[in-house]
KOLKE-718798 format. One record per residue (C-alpha): residue in three letters; chain; x, y, z. Coordinates in steps of 0.25 Angstrom, whole numbers, plus 5000, padded with zeros to 4 digits. Example, Ala and Ser with C-alpha at 12.3 -4.5 7.8 and 13.67 -1.06 7.14 Angstrom:
+-----+-------+------+------+------+
| res | chain |   px |   py |   pz |
+-----+-------+------+------+------+
| ala |     A | 5049 | 4982 | 5031 |
| ser |     A | 5055 | 4996 | 5029 |
+-----+-------+------+------+------+
//
This chain:
+-----+-------+------+------+------+
| res | chain |   px |   py |   pz |
+-----+-------+------+------+------+
| met |     A | 5000 | 5030 | 4817 |
| thr |     A | 4998 | 5046 | 4815 |
| thr |     A | 5000 | 5053 | 4829 |
| pro |     A | 4987 | 5061 | 4832 |
| thr |     A | 4988 | 5076 | 4835 |
| thr |     A | 4992 | 5079 | 4848 |
| pro |     A | 4981 | 5084 | 4858 |
| ala |     A | 4982 | 5098 | 4862 |
| ala |     A | 4981 | 5101 | 4877 |
| arg |     A | 4968 | 5107 | 4883 |
| asn |     A | 4967 | 5118 | 4892 |
| asp |     A | 4968 | 5109 | 4905 |
| gly |     A | 4981 | 5103 | 4899 |
| leu |     A | 4976 | 5089 | 4894 |
| ala |     A | 4974 | 5084 | 4881 |
| leu |     A | 4963 | 5076 | 4874 |
| ile |     A | 4967 | 5062 | 4871 |
| lys |     A | 4957 | 5053 | 4864 |
| ala |     A | 4956 | 5040 | 4871 |
| arg |     A | 4958 | 5032 | 4857 |
| val |     A | 4972 | 5038 | 4856 |
| leu |     A | 4976 | 5029 | 4867 |
| glu |     A | 4966 | 5017 | 4864 |
| ser |     A | 4978 | 5007 | 4865 |
| val |     A | 4981 | 5012 | 4879 |
| phe |     A | 4967 | 5011 | 4884 |
| asp |     A | 4966 | 4997 | 4878 |
| asp |     A | 4978 | 4993 | 4885 |
| leu |     A | 4972 | 4999 | 4898 |
| gly |     A | 4958 | 4991 | 4896 |
| val |     A | 4951 | 5005 | 4894 |
| gly |     A | 4941 | 5006 | 4883 |
| leu |     A | 4941 | 5019 | 4876 |
| ala |     A | 4926 | 5021 | 4879 |
| lys |     A | 4931 | 5023 | 4894 |
| val |     A | 4941 | 5033 | 4891 |
| arg |     A | 4937 | 5047 | 4893 |
| thr |     A | 4945 | 5060 | 4886 |
| leu |     A | 4945 | 5074 | 4888 |
| glu |     A | 4934 | 5074 | 4878 |
| thr |     A | 4924 | 5067 | 4888 |
| pro |     A | 4914 | 5076 | 4892 |
| pro |     A | 4914 | 5080 | 4907 |
| gly |     A | 4905 | 5075 | 4917 |
| met |     A | 4904 | 5061 | 4912 |
| pro |     A | 4905 | 5051 | 4924 |
| ala |     A | 4917 | 5041 | 4923 |
| thr |     A | 4911 | 5027 | 4922 |
| ser |     A | 4919 | 5015 | 4926 |
| gly |     A | 4931 | 5013 | 4918 |
| ala |     A | 4932 | 5027 | 4913 |
| ser |     A | 4946 | 5031 | 4909 |
| ala |     A | 4952 | 5044 | 4903 |
| ile |     A | 4963 | 5050 | 4895 |
| val |     A | 4969 | 5063 | 4895 |
| gly |     A | 4981 | 5069 | 4887 |
| val |     A | 4993 | 5077 | 4891 |
| pro |     A | 4998 | 5086 | 4880 |
| arg |     A | 5012 | 5084 | 4875 |
| glu |     A | 5016 | 5098 | 4879 |
| thr |     A | 5011 | 5096 | 4893 |
| lys |     A | 5025 | 5093 | 4901 |
| val |     A | 5020 | 5095 | 4915 |
| ile |     A | 5008 | 5086 | 4915 |
| ala |     A | 5004 | 5089 | 4929 |
| thr |     A | 4998 | 5101 | 4923 |
| cys |     A | 4987 | 5094 | 4917 |
| val |     A | 4985 | 5084 | 4928 |
| pro |     A | 4974 | 5091 | 4935 |
| ala |     A | 4965 | 5091 | 4922 |
| met |     A | 4969 | 5076 | 4920 |
| leu |     A | 4964 | 5073 | 4934 |
| asp |     A | 4951 | 5080 | 4933 |
| phe |     A | 4948 | 5073 | 4920 |
| ala |     A | 4951 | 5060 | 4925 |
| arg |     A | 4943 | 5062 | 4938 |
| ala |     A | 4931 | 5065 | 4930 |
| asn |     A | 4933 | 5054 | 4919 |
| val |     A | 4940 | 5042 | 4924 |
| ala |     A | 4933 | 5031 | 4932 |
| ala |     A | 4939 | 5026 | 4945 |
| asp |     A | 4942 | 5013 | 4938 |
| gly |     A | 4947 | 5021 | 4925 |
| thr |     A | 4961 | 5025 | 4918 |
| leu |     A | 4967 | 5038 | 4916 |
| val |     A | 4976 | 5040 | 4904 |
| val |     A | 4984 | 5052 | 4902 |
| phe |     A | 4991 | 5053 | 4889 |
| cys |     A | 5003 | 5062 | 4889 |
| ile |     A | 5006 | 5065 | 4875 |
| gly |     A | 5020 | 5064 | 4870 |
| glu |     A | 5033 | 5060 | 4877 |
| arg |     A | 5033 | 5061 | 4892 |
| thr |     A | 5044 | 5059 | 4902 |
| ser |     A | 5043 | 5050 | 4914 |
| glu |     A | 5044 | 5063 | 4923 |
| glu |     A | 5031 | 5069 | 4916 |
| leu |     A | 5023 | 5056 | 4917 |
| ala |     A | 5028 | 5054 | 4932 |
| ala |     A | 5023 | 5069 | 4934 |
| leu |     A | 5009 | 5065 | 4928 |
| arg |     A | 5008 | 5052 | 4936 |
| asn |     A | 5011 | 5060 | 4949 |
| ala |     A | 5001 | 5070 | 4946 |
| leu |     A | 4990 | 5060 | 4943 |
| trp |     A | 4992 | 5053 | 4957 |
| pro |     A | 4985 | 5051 | 4966 |
| glu |     A | 4972 | 5051 | 4958 |
| trp |     A | 4978 | 5042 | 4947 |
| his |     A | 4990 | 5032 | 4947 |
| val |     A | 4997 | 5030 | 4933 |
| val |     A | 4999 | 5015 | 4930 |
| ala |     A | 5004 | 5015 | 4916 |
| his |     A | 5009 | 5023 | 4904 |
| tyr |     A | 5007 | 5020 | 4889 |
| lys |     A | 5018 | 5027 | 4880 |
| thr |     A | 5011 | 5029 | 4867 |
| ser |     A | 5016 | 5032 | 4853 |
| asp |     A | 5012 | 5029 | 4839 |
| thr |     A | 5020 | 5016 | 4839 |
| gly |     A | 5016 | 5010 | 4851 |
| ile |     A | 5012 | 5010 | 4867 |
| leu |     A | 5019 | 5007 | 4879 |
| arg |     A | 5012 | 5003 | 4891 |
| val |     A | 5021 | 5007 | 4903 |
| ala |     A | 5017 | 5002 | 4918 |
| leu |     A | 5026 | 4999 | 4930 |
| asp |     A | 5026 | 4985 | 4927 |
| glu |     A | 5026 | 4984 | 4912 |
| lys |     A | 5029 | 4990 | 4899 |
| arg |     A | 5021 | 4985 | 4887 |
| glu |     A | 5019 | 4989 | 4873 |
| leu |     A | 5005 | 4990 | 4867 |
| lys |     A | 5004 | 4985 | 4853 |
| arg |     A | 4997 | 4998 | 4849 |
| ser |     A | 5000 | 5012 | 4848 |
| thr |     A | 4994 | 5027 | 4848 |
| gly |     A | 4996 | 5038 | 4839 |
| met |     A | 5001 | 5048 | 4850 |
| lys |     A | 5014 | 5048 | 4858 |
| gly |     A | 5012 | 5049 | 4873 |
| ile |     A | 5011 | 5042 | 4887 |
| ala |     A | 4997 | 5038 | 4892 |
| val |     A | 4997 | 5038 | 4907 |
| val |     A | 4988 | 5029 | 4913 |
| ala |     A | 4982 | 5031 | 4927 |
| arg |     A | 4972 | 5025 | 4936 |
| pro |     A | 4964 | 5031 | 4947 |
| arg |     A | 4972 | 5029 | 4961 |
| ala |     A | 4960 | 5021 | 4967 |
| ala |     A | 4960 | 5012 | 4955 |
| ala |     A | 4975 | 5009 | 4956 |
| phe |     A | 4973 | 5006 | 4971 |
| ala |     A | 4960 | 4997 | 4970 |
| pro |     A | 4962 | 4984 | 4977 |
| glu |     A | 4961 | 4975 | 4965 |
| ala |     A | 4972 | 4983 | 4958 |
| thr |     A | 4981 | 4982 | 4970 |
| ile |     A | 4979 | 4967 | 4971 |
| val |     A | 4982 | 4965 | 4956 |
| lys |     A | 4995 | 4974 | 4957 |
| phe |     A | 5000 | 4966 | 4970 |
| asp |     A | 4997 | 4952 | 4965 |
| lys |     A | 5005 | 4956 | 4952 |
| asn |     A | 5017 | 4962 | 4960 |
| ala |     A | 5017 | 4951 | 4971 |
| ala |     A | 5028 | 4942 | 4967 |
| gly |     A | 5037 | 4954 | 4965 |
| trp |     A | 5034 | 4961 | 4978 |
| asn |     A | 5038 | 4948 | 4985 |
| gly |     A | 5053 | 4949 | 4981 |
| asn |     A | 5063 | 4939 | 4976 |
| pro |     A | 5070 | 4932 | 4987 |
| gly |     A | 5084 | 4931 | 4984 |
| gly |     A | 5083 | 4940 | 4972 |
| pro |     A | 5089 | 4954 | 4970 |
| gly |     A | 5082 | 4964 | 4978 |
| tyr |     A | 5076 | 4955 | 4988 |
| arg |     A | 5085 | 4959 | 4999 |
| his |     A | 5081 | 4973 | 4998 |
| phe |     A | 5066 | 4968 | 4996 |
| arg |     A | 5067 | 4961 | 5010 |
| trp |     A | 5075 | 4971 | 5017 |
| met |     A | 5064 | 4982 | 5015 |
| arg |     A | 5053 | 4973 | 5020 |
| arg |     A | 5061 | 4969 | 5032 |
| tyr |     A | 5064 | 4984 | 5035 |
| val |     A | 5049 | 4987 | 5035 |
| ala |     A | 5046 | 4975 | 5044 |
| leu |     A | 5058 | 4977 | 5054 |
| phe |     A | 5054 | 4991 | 5055 |
| ala |     A | 5043 | 4987 | 5065 |
| gly |     A | 5055 | 4986 | 5075 |
| pro |     A | 5057 | 4976 | 5087 |
| val |     A | 5042 | 4971 | 5088 |
| thr |     A | 5037 | 4957 | 5091 |
| pro |     A | 5023 | 4957 | 5084 |
| glu |     A | 5013 | 4946 | 5085 |
| arg |     A | 5005 | 4950 | 5073 |
| val |     A | 5011 | 4957 | 5061 |
| leu |     A | 5003 | 4962 | 5048 |
| asp |     A | 5010 | 4963 | 5035 |
| phe |     A | 5000 | 4974 | 5029 |
| gly |     A | 5001 | 4973 | 5014 |
| cys |     A | 5011 | 4962 | 5014 |
| gly |     A | 5015 | 4962 | 5000 |
| ala |     A | 5024 | 4949 | 5000 |
| gly |     A | 5024 | 4949 | 5015 |
| trp |     A | 5039 | 4952 | 5018 |
| val |     A | 5038 | 4963 | 5028 |
| gly |     A | 5029 | 4956 | 5037 |
| ile |     A | 5037 | 4943 | 5035 |
| glu |     A | 5050 | 4951 | 5039 |
| ala |     A | 5043 | 4956 | 5051 |
| ala |     A | 5039 | 4943 | 5056 |
| leu |     A | 5053 | 4937 | 5053 |
| ala |     A | 5059 | 4948 | 5062 |
| ala |     A | 5051 | 4944 | 5075 |
| pro |     A | 5059 | 4937 | 5085 |
| his |     A | 5060 | 4921 | 5085 |
| gly |     A | 5048 | 4915 | 5089 |
| lys |     A | 5040 | 4927 | 5088 |
| gln |     A | 5036 | 4928 | 5074 |
| pro |     A | 5023 | 4936 | 5072 |
| glu |     A | 5010 | 4932 | 5065 |
| leu |     A | 5012 | 4939 | 5052 |
| cys |     A | 4999 | 4943 | 5044 |
| ala |     A | 5000 | 4950 | 5030 |
| phe |     A | 4991 | 4955 | 5019 |
| asp |     A | 4991 | 4961 | 5006 |
| pro |     A | 4981 | 4964 | 4994 |
| ser |     A | 4988 | 4954 | 4986 |
| pro |     A | 4985 | 4940 | 4987 |
| glu |     A | 4998 | 4936 | 4980 |
| leu |     A | 5006 | 4945 | 4990 |
| val |     A | 4998 | 4938 | 5002 |
| arg |     A | 5002 | 4924 | 4995 |
| ile |     A | 5016 | 4928 | 4994 |
| ala |     A | 5018 | 4934 | 5008 |
| thr |     A | 5012 | 4921 | 5013 |
| glu |     A | 5022 | 4913 | 5007 |
| asn |     A | 5033 | 4922 | 5011 |
| ala |     A | 5029 | 4922 | 5026 |
| ala |     A | 5029 | 4906 | 5025 |
| ala |     A | 5043 | 4906 | 5019 |
| ala |     A | 5048 | 4916 | 5029 |
| gly |     A | 5043 | 4908 | 5041 |
| ile |     A | 5032 | 4916 | 5046 |
| ala |     A | 5024 | 4906 | 5054 |
| arg |     A | 5011 | 4915 | 5055 |
| phe |     A | 5007 | 4922 | 5042 |
| glu |     A | 4994 | 4926 | 5037 |
| gly |     A | 4992 | 4934 | 5024 |
| arg |     A | 4978 | 4940 | 5018 |
| thr |     A | 4975 | 4949 | 5007 |
| gly |     A | 4969 | 4963 | 5009 |
| phe |     A | 4972 | 4978 | 5008 |
| gly |     A | 4978 | 4987 | 5019 |
| glu |     A | 4965 | 4996 | 5019 |
| asn |     A | 4957 | 4984 | 5024 |
| pro |     A | 4968 | 4974 | 5029 |
| pro |     A | 4964 | 4960 | 5031 |
| phe |     A | 4972 | 4959 | 5044 |
| pro |     A | 4968 | 4958 | 5055 |
| ala |     A | 4954 | 4951 | 5052 |
| val |     A | 4943 | 4952 | 5062 |
| gly |     A | 4948 | 4945 | 5075 |
| glu |     A | 4963 | 4946 | 5071 |
| ala |     A | 4973 | 4954 | 5080 |
| leu |     A | 4980 | 4967 | 5075 |
| phe |     A | 4994 | 4966 | 5072 |
| asp |     A | 5005 | 4971 | 5080 |
| leu |     A | 5014 | 4974 | 5068 |
| val |     A | 5010 | 4979 | 5055 |
| leu |     A | 5018 | 4980 | 5043 |
| ser |     A | 5015 | 4988 | 5030 |
| ser |     A | 5026 | 4990 | 5020 |
| gly |     A | 5023 | 4996 | 5006 |
| val |     A | 5009 | 4995 | 5007 |
| ile |     A | 5003 | 5009 | 5010 |
| ser |     A | 5006 | 5015 | 4996 |
| phe |     A | 4997 | 5004 | 4990 |
| ser |     A | 4985 | 5009 | 4997 |
| gly |     A | 4975 | 5018 | 4989 |
| asp |     A | 4969 | 5022 | 5003 |
| ile |     A | 4980 | 5025 | 5012 |
| pro |     A | 4972 | 5029 | 5024 |
| arg |     A | 4963 | 5017 | 5024 |
| trp |     A | 4976 | 5008 | 5022 |
| leu |     A | 4982 | 5015 | 5034 |
| asp |     A | 4968 | 5012 | 5042 |
| gly |     A | 4970 | 4997 | 5038 |
| leu |     A | 4985 | 4997 | 5043 |
| val |     A | 4982 | 5003 | 5056 |
| ser |     A | 4970 | 4994 | 5058 |
| thr |     A | 4979 | 4981 | 5058 |
| leu |     A | 4989 | 4986 | 5069 |
| ala |     A | 4987 | 4982 | 5084 |
| pro |     A | 4988 | 4992 | 5096 |
| gly |     A | 5003 | 4992 | 5098 |
| gly |     A | 5007 | 4987 | 5085 |
| thr |     A | 5018 | 4992 | 5075 |
| leu |     A | 5015 | 4996 | 5061 |
| val |     A | 5026 | 4997 | 5051 |
| ile |     A | 5023 | 5003 | 5038 |
| gly |     A | 5031 | 5006 | 5026 |
| asp |     A | 5030 | 5011 | 5012 |
| ile |     A | 5037 | 5018 | 5000 |
| his |     A | 5040 | 5033 | 5002 |
| arg |     A | 5033 | 5042 | 4992 |
| glu |     A | 5043 | 5054 | 4994 |
| ser |     A | 5056 | 5046 | 4993 |
| val |     A | 5067 | 5052 | 4984 |
| gly |     A | 5065 | 5040 | 4975 |
| met |     A | 5050 | 5040 | 4975 |
| arg |     A | 5049 | 5055 | 4972 |
| glu |     A | 5059 | 5052 | 4960 |
| arg |     A | 5051 | 5040 | 4955 |
| arg |     A | 5038 | 5049 | 4955 |
| thr |     A | 5045 | 5059 | 4947 |
| glu |     A | 5052 | 5051 | 4936 |
| arg |     A | 5043 | 5038 | 4935 |
| pro |     A | 5030 | 5038 | 4927 |
| leu |     A | 5025 | 5025 | 4933 |
| leu |     A | 5026 | 5022 | 4948 |
| pro |     A | 5019 | 5012 | 4957 |
| met |     A | 5006 | 5018 | 4964 |
| arg |     A | 5012 | 5015 | 4977 |
| glu |     A | 5023 | 5025 | 4975 |
| met |     A | 5013 | 5036 | 4971 |
| asn |     A | 5004 | 5032 | 4983 |
| ala |     A | 5016 | 5030 | 4994 |
| gln |     A | 5015 | 5038 | 5007 |
| val |     A | 5026 | 5045 | 5015 |
| arg |     A | 5028 | 5040 | 5028 |
| glu |     A | 5024 | 5052 | 5035 |
| glu |     A | 5010 | 5051 | 5028 |
| val |     A | 5008 | 5037 | 5033 |
| arg |     A | 5014 | 5039 | 5047 |
| leu |     A | 5003 | 5052 | 5050 |
| gln |     A | 4991 | 5043 | 5045 |
| leu |     A | 4996 | 5031 | 5053 |
| glu |     A | 4998 | 5040 | 5066 |
| ala |     A | 4984 | 5045 | 5063 |
| arg |     A | 4979 | 5031 | 5064 |
| gly |     A | 4986 | 5030 | 5078 |
| leu |     A | 4999 | 5024 | 5076 |
| val |     A | 5011 | 5029 | 5082 |
| phe |     A | 5024 | 5031 | 5073 |
| glu |     A | 5037 | 5024 | 5077 |
| ala |     A | 5048 | 5026 | 5066 |
| trp |     A | 5049 | 5026 | 5051 |
| cys |     A | 5060 | 5025 | 5042 |
| gly |     A | 5064 | 5025 | 5027 |
| tyr |     A | 5069 | 5013 | 5019 |
| gln |     A | 5072 | 5010 | 5005 |
| leu |     A | 5082 | 5021 | 5001 |
| ser |     A | 5076 | 5029 | 4989 |
| gln |     A | 5087 | 5032 | 4981 |
| arg |     A | 5097 | 5022 | 4974 |
| leu |     A | 5093 | 5010 | 4982 |
| pro |     A | 5081 | 5007 | 4974 |
| gln |     A | 5089 | 5009 | 4961 |
| leu |     A | 5100 | 5000 | 4967 |
| asn |     A | 5091 | 4990 | 4971 |
| his |     A | 5085 | 4989 | 4957 |
| leu |     A | 5099 | 4988 | 4952 |
| ser |     A | 5103 | 4977 | 4961 |
| ala |     A | 5091 | 4969 | 4959 |
| thr |     A | 5090 | 4970 | 4943 |
| arg |     A | 5105 | 4971 | 4939 |
| leu |     A | 5114 | 4966 | 4950 |
| gly |     A | 5106 | 4953 | 4955 |
| gly |     A | 5104 | 4960 | 4969 |
| ala |     A | 5119 | 4962 | 4971 |
| leu |     A | 5117 | 4976 | 4978 |
| asp |     A | 5105 | 4970 | 4988 |
| pro |     A | 5114 | 4969 | 5000 |
| leu |     A | 5120 | 4983 | 4999 |
| leu |     A | 5107 | 4990 | 4995 |
| val |     A | 5099 | 4983 | 5007 |
| trp |     A | 5110 | 4988 | 5017 |
| trp |     A | 5110 | 5002 | 5011 |
| asn |     A | 5095 | 5003 | 5013 |
| ala |     A | 5095 | 4997 | 5027 |
| arg |     A | 5106 | 5007 | 5031 |
| ala |     A | 5099 | 5019 | 5025 |
| ser |     A | 5086 | 5015 | 5032 |
| lys |     A | 5092 | 5012 | 5046 |
| arg |     A | 5099 | 5027 | 5045 |
| glu |     A | 5085 | 5032 | 5041 |
| leu |     A | 5078 | 5025 | 5053 |
| ala |     A | 5089 | 5031 | 5062 |
| ser |     A | 5089 | 5045 | 5057 |
| gly |     A | 5074 | 5046 | 5060 |
| ser |     A | 5070 | 5043 | 5045 |
| arg |     A | 5072 | 5057 | 5040 |
| his |     A | 5075 | 5054 | 5026 |
| gln |     A | 5063 | 5046 | 5021 |
| asp |     A | 5064 | 5052 | 5007 |
| arg |     A | 5077 | 5044 | 5005 |
| phe |     A | 5069 | 5031 | 5006 |
| asp |     A | 5058 | 5025 | 4997 |
| ser |     A | 5051 | 5018 | 5009 |
| trp |     A | 5047 | 5021 | 5023 |
| val |     A | 5043 | 5012 | 5035 |
| met |     A | 5037 | 5017 | 5047 |
| arg |     A | 5032 | 5011 | 5061 |
| leu |     A | 5021 | 5014 | 5070 |
| arg |     A | 5014 | 5009 | 5082 |
| arg |     A | 5000 | 5007 | 5085 |
| pro |     A | 4998 | 5011 | 5100 |
+-----+-------+------+------+------+
//
């Protein structure tokens, strides 16, 4: 196939790319060419449902961020709320260049995939797969595919994603890495301190292990009622099975989102212990999610909330080097931001701490699980627990050394 003439840069730094150049990519995305707008599209045309767009970045543009403002202006005018933006970076591109583009598009757009194109083939690269398309294009480059942030956070998209990943999020009992998996959930659950709750809510439960660990920690004969919810019906099913297998006598699971939690229903009591681990970063409306969280907590009750730390050493490195990242890593909050918002809602801060060391530990956990059959698991759990204990004793002054944080607050 003859390579077409490379498009020249315009005054705004972008390059015109005809939609038909990436017809195979749009076919794979399920977007008809009639729905694709280009830099030739007359301005002022309303973006109808499904309207998508393509823009080009010239080969000679190495600092892609310089043309992102024009790119965003074009996308705002031409892509519908359910559309797709394709940025075709002409020529070879490094991972760092693509990561910089992804960072510049956020938070309006979330990059979901890349298509590496050449005159011999197209390779689709997403977080969960690599797949060859049995077609080709006449131009070498990287097609960066982004979705509007609101569409990426849409409830139906969240449910599909969570159901798809449910089995993996449950862990593999007895398998490599499971010891560390359970240690992290136990650490969050026990951060509540020496409380004896009557009603516990696992707010965004996943496979249910944080709430289960809290219930199992209760004094003999004082096991609380454990309630849990998640957007994913499959995860609620798994959490229900896990609670029964762990000997939790009183458990109820429901489906729902944190922005409008299904507990407590009308006539039901509030909870004197609410736990939420790794959930807030999945929310597309964090203020509303926090309103929902606080609404479940009884006066005098304890809240334990934890999540990944956006500004840890490892997370900053990942954003610099990796072209594709899970949306929650881009959306993650630092604990100071969350604390201020919870205090503004009337809660009283008590303690916080970092856990899950940011450097070397994740890499060694991966090595232990994938190549050593879990041989390093006991040592790595000990190392992580020791580091978190020291961090808590020090007043948690070195949060950026940890990929995760956990915080305890009380409702007066």
